[in-house]
N, C-alpha and C positions, 0 to 999 in steps of 0.2 A: 572611567576604564573599565575594562572589560578582560573576564580572564580567556587567555588564546586556547589553553587547554580544554575548559568546559565548553568554548566556541567549537573546537576541532571534533569534541566527542559528540556533541548535539548535529553536527554535519555528516557525521559519521552513522549516526540514526538515521538519518534523514536518508542518506545513500541507502543504508541497509533496505530500509521501508520500502523504497523505490524500484529497488532491485526484485524484492518479494511481491511487489503488486505485480510487477510483470511478469513474472514467473507466474504468478497465479491467474491472468489475465489474458496470458497468450491463447486460449482457447477462444477467445471472444472477436467476432470478425464485427460484431453492429452493438449496440446498446441491447438491444432486444435479447440479444444472447444471455442477459444476465436476469432479463424476467422471464424468458421462456419455459423454464424449467426451475427444478427447487435447487437442483446442485447450483446455478447460474447464479439464484437467489444467494445460497448460503456463499458464495463468494463474492458477492460484491458486499454483504453483511462482513466479511473477515477483511475486505479492502478498508472499510469507514472503519473498524475496531483500529487497523494498522496505523491508519490514518490520525484518529484521534489520538494516539498513544505518542507520537512524534514530538 
């Protein structure tokens, strides 16, 4: 069996991570926008960290 409250907490963490990634990536129109500047590369690194922590 599973702990329903734990599942809900994990799903909420995932939802929050997705919302944060969407906000941070709103500037990007193509994948090159992440690689063409230092700022874009930093945002990509930030997104990776968020996803790894979910």
